[in-house]
N, C-alpha and C positions, 0 to 999 in steps of 0.2 A: 556498425561500420559506416564510416563516411565514404561518399563516392570519391574515387580517385580522380585527380586532376588529369585532363587529357594530355597536358604537356608532360606530366610524369610518365604516362603510358608511352608517349612518343620517345621520351628519354630512355625508357626501358628497352624499347625496340631498337633504338640506335646503339645502345650499349651491347645488347646481345648480338646484333649484326656485326658490329665492329670487334667483338670479343674483347672489349676493353674500354676503359673510361677515356684514355687519351685520344684514341682514334675517333671515338664517338664525339668527344668534345670538339675536336678539330672539324668534323663534319657539320656539327650544329653551331659552331661559333660561340661556344661557351667554355667555361673552365671545367676541368675534370672534377674539381671539388663540388661544383654545383650539380653535376650529374650524380655524383656519389650521394649527395644530400637528397636529391630527388628519389634515388633508389631506396635510401633509408626510409624516407617518408612514405613511399609507395608500399614497401614491405610492411611498415607499421600499420598503415591504413587497412591493408588486406589481411594482416595477421598471418602471412605466409612468407617464408624465405623464397625469393625468386632467383637469386644469383649465388653461385659458388665463386668466391673471390680468392685468388691466390696472388702472389707477387708477379706472376708471369701471365696470367690469363683470367678471364671472367667467362664463365659458362652458365647457362640457365640450369636451374634445378629441374626436376621432373615437373613440378608445378609451374615453374617459369616457362618451360618449353610448351606446356599445354596452353598457357596464357598467350605466349608469343604466336603460336599457331592460329589461335582464334582471333587475336586483335590485329595482326599484321595486315591481312587483306582489308580490313575496315579502315585502318589508318592509311594504307596505300590509296584506297578509294577517296578518302578525304583529301589527301595530297593532290590526287588527280583532279578532283573537283575544284580545288583552289587554283590549280594550274590553268584551268579553263578561263579563269578570270583575267589572265594576262592579256588575252586578246582584247579585252575591253579597255585595258590601260593604254595600249598602243594606238588604237584609233576607235572612234565611236562606232558602235554597231547596234542594230535593233530597229524597231519601228517607232517613228515619231508621229504621234497622232495629234493633228491640228484641227481646230474648229474655227472656221472663219466665215464672214459674210460672203454672199455670192459674188458681189462686185470685187472683193479682194481676191477671191479664187480666180476670177476671170482676168483681172487687170494687173494686179500687183504681184501675186505669187509666181506665175509662170517663169519670168526671168530669174527671180530670186531662187526658186526651187531648183531649176536646172543647174544653176551655178553651185548651189549648196550640195546637190547630189553628186556633181562631178568632184567636188572637194572631199566629200564624205561618202564613198561608194558603199560602205557597210550599212548605211542608213536607208530605210524604206520610209517614204512619206505616205501617210494615210490622211487625206484631207477630206473633211466633212464640212459642207456648207450649211449655215444656219443663220438666218437673219434676225432671230430673236435673241434676247438676252438670256443666257443660261449660265449656270456655274460649270465652266468647262472642266474643272478638275473633278468635281463630283460626278460629272457625266463620263468620266474615264479618259479624258483627253489630257495630253501633256501640256498643251498651250492653246491659246486662242487669241484671235484678233477681234477687237471691238472698237468702234468709234462712237463717241458721244460722251457725255459726262456722267452717265448712269452706270458705270462699271461697278459691279458689286465687289 
Protein backbone atom coordinates (compact mmCIF):
# COMPACT_ATOMS: atom_id res chain seq x y z
CA UNK A 1 0.00 0.00 0.00
CA UNK A 2 1.35 3.42 -0.92
CA UNK A 3 1.08 6.25 1.58
CA UNK A 4 -1.96 8.43 0.92
CA UNK A 5 -1.37 12.03 -0.04
CA UNK A 6 -2.08 14.55 2.72
CA UNK A 7 -4.18 16.64 0.34
CA UNK A 8 -6.35 13.59 -0.42
CA UNK A 9 -6.90 13.09 3.31
CA UNK A 10 -7.82 16.76 3.62
CA UNK A 11 -10.24 16.36 0.75
CA UNK A 12 -11.79 13.36 2.48
CA UNK A 13 -12.34 15.38 5.66
CA UNK A 14 -13.83 18.28 3.68
CA UNK A 15 -16.23 16.00 1.77
CA UNK A 16 -17.42 14.22 4.91
CA UNK A 17 -17.88 17.48 6.84
CA UNK A 18 -19.78 19.09 3.96
CA UNK A 19 -21.73 15.85 3.33
CA UNK A 20 -21.14 16.29 -0.36
CA UNK A 21 -18.71 17.11 -3.12
CA UNK A 22 -20.22 20.45 -4.19
CA UNK A 23 -20.13 22.03 -0.74
CA UNK A 24 -16.63 20.74 -0.08
CA UNK A 25 -15.45 21.93 -3.49
CA UNK A 26 -16.81 25.43 -2.82
CA UNK A 27 -15.01 25.56 0.54
CA UNK A 28 -11.73 24.32 -0.91
CA UNK A 29 -11.88 26.32 -4.12
CA UNK A 30 -11.65 23.28 -6.40
CA UNK A 31 -14.01 21.43 -8.69
CA UNK A 32 -16.31 18.67 -7.40
CA UNK A 33 -14.81 16.31 -9.97
CA UNK A 34 -11.31 16.84 -8.58
CA UNK A 35 -12.57 15.93 -5.11
CA UNK A 36 -14.33 12.89 -6.50
CA UNK A 37 -11.09 11.81 -8.18
CA UNK A 38 -9.17 12.38 -4.92
CA UNK A 39 -11.66 10.13 -3.10
CA UNK A 40 -11.37 7.41 -5.74
CA UNK A 41 -7.57 7.60 -5.49
CA UNK A 42 -7.63 7.52 -1.66
CA UNK A 43 -10.00 4.57 -1.50
CA UNK A 44 -7.89 2.69 -4.07
CA UNK A 45 -4.68 3.36 -2.15
CA UNK A 46 -6.21 2.27 1.15
CA UNK A 47 -8.15 -0.64 -0.32
CA UNK A 48 -11.25 0.36 1.67
CA UNK A 49 -14.44 2.17 0.69
CA UNK A 50 -14.64 5.32 2.80
CA UNK A 51 -17.80 6.98 1.47
CA UNK A 52 -21.37 5.99 0.71
CA UNK A 53 -22.42 8.08 -2.27
CA UNK A 54 -25.97 8.74 -3.39
CA UNK A 55 -27.37 11.39 -5.68
CA UNK A 56 -28.46 13.38 -2.61
CA UNK A 57 -25.73 12.88 -0.04
CA UNK A 58 -22.34 11.55 0.83
CA UNK A 59 -21.79 9.86 4.18
CA UNK A 60 -18.81 8.03 5.59
CA UNK A 61 -18.83 4.26 5.82
CA UNK A 62 -17.94 2.75 9.18
CA UNK A 63 -14.30 2.61 8.07
CA UNK A 64 -14.56 6.18 6.78
CA UNK A 65 -16.00 7.39 10.08
CA UNK A 66 -13.21 5.74 12.03
CA UNK A 67 -10.61 7.33 9.75
CA UNK A 68 -12.36 10.71 10.02
CA UNK A 69 -12.40 10.51 13.83
CA UNK A 70 -8.68 9.79 13.93
CA UNK A 71 -7.34 12.21 11.31
CA UNK A 72 -9.61 15.23 11.86
CA UNK A 73 -7.82 16.44 15.02
CA UNK A 74 -4.42 16.01 13.36
CA UNK A 75 -5.44 17.91 10.23
CA UNK A 76 -7.02 20.63 12.38
CA UNK A 77 -3.73 20.91 14.29
CA UNK A 78 -1.82 21.24 11.02
CA UNK A 79 -4.22 23.95 9.82
CA UNK A 80 -3.77 25.78 13.13
CA UNK A 81 -0.01 25.53 12.89
CA UNK A 82 -0.08 26.97 9.39
CA UNK A 83 -2.38 29.78 10.59
CA UNK A 84 0.26 30.85 13.11
CA UNK A 85 2.49 31.70 10.17
CA UNK A 86 0.12 34.48 9.13
CA UNK A 87 1.51 36.78 11.81
CA UNK A 88 4.96 36.42 10.22
CA UNK A 89 3.58 37.61 6.88
CA UNK A 90 1.99 40.75 8.32
CA UNK A 91 5.05 42.10 10.08
CA UNK A 92 8.44 40.68 10.98
CA UNK A 93 8.78 39.10 14.41
CA UNK A 94 11.50 37.27 16.27
CA UNK A 95 15.06 37.82 17.34
CA UNK A 96 17.65 39.36 15.05
CA UNK A 97 21.13 38.34 16.19
CA UNK A 98 23.89 40.74 15.10
CA UNK A 99 27.64 40.44 15.58
CA UNK A 100 29.43 43.77 15.25
CA UNK A 101 32.72 45.42 16.24
CA UNK A 102 32.63 47.32 19.54
CA UNK A 103 32.98 50.73 17.88
CA UNK A 104 29.97 50.01 15.65
CA UNK A 105 27.89 48.98 18.68
CA UNK A 106 28.86 52.18 20.49
CA UNK A 107 28.72 54.77 17.70
CA UNK A 108 26.74 53.55 14.71
CA UNK A 109 24.03 51.16 15.91
CA UNK A 110 22.24 53.12 18.69
CA UNK A 111 20.37 55.57 16.45
CA UNK A 112 19.83 52.96 13.74
CA UNK A 113 18.66 50.31 16.19
CA UNK A 114 16.20 52.59 17.99
CA UNK A 115 14.64 53.69 14.69
CA UNK A 116 14.54 50.07 13.47
CA UNK A 117 12.88 48.84 16.68
CA UNK A 118 10.22 51.57 16.52
CA UNK A 119 9.43 50.57 12.94
CA UNK A 120 9.45 46.82 13.72
CA UNK A 121 8.15 46.34 17.29
CA UNK A 122 7.94 42.56 16.90
CA UNK A 123 11.73 42.28 16.50
CA UNK A 124 14.13 41.83 19.38
CA UNK A 125 17.73 42.80 18.69
CA UNK A 126 20.48 40.73 20.21
CA UNK A 127 23.79 42.48 19.62
CA UNK A 128 27.13 40.82 20.35
CA UNK A 129 30.39 42.71 20.00
CA UNK A 130 33.44 41.02 18.59
CA UNK A 131 36.47 42.80 17.15
CA UNK A 132 37.92 39.74 15.45
CA UNK A 133 36.98 38.19 12.15
CA UNK A 134 34.59 35.30 12.55
CA UNK A 135 32.13 33.50 10.34
CA UNK A 136 29.03 35.19 11.73
CA UNK A 137 26.60 32.74 10.14
CA UNK A 138 28.48 29.70 11.38
CA UNK A 139 28.53 31.28 14.85
CA UNK A 140 24.74 31.45 14.81
CA UNK A 141 24.24 35.13 13.99
CA UNK A 142 21.81 36.45 11.40
CA UNK A 143 24.13 39.20 10.22
CA UNK A 144 27.37 40.94 11.07
CA UNK A 145 29.21 44.15 10.43
CA UNK A 146 32.89 44.12 9.56
CA UNK A 147 35.16 46.74 8.09
CA UNK A 148 38.33 45.96 6.20
CA UNK A 149 39.06 44.08 3.03
CA UNK A 150 39.44 40.71 4.77
CA UNK A 151 35.81 39.70 4.92
CA UNK A 152 35.55 35.96 4.42
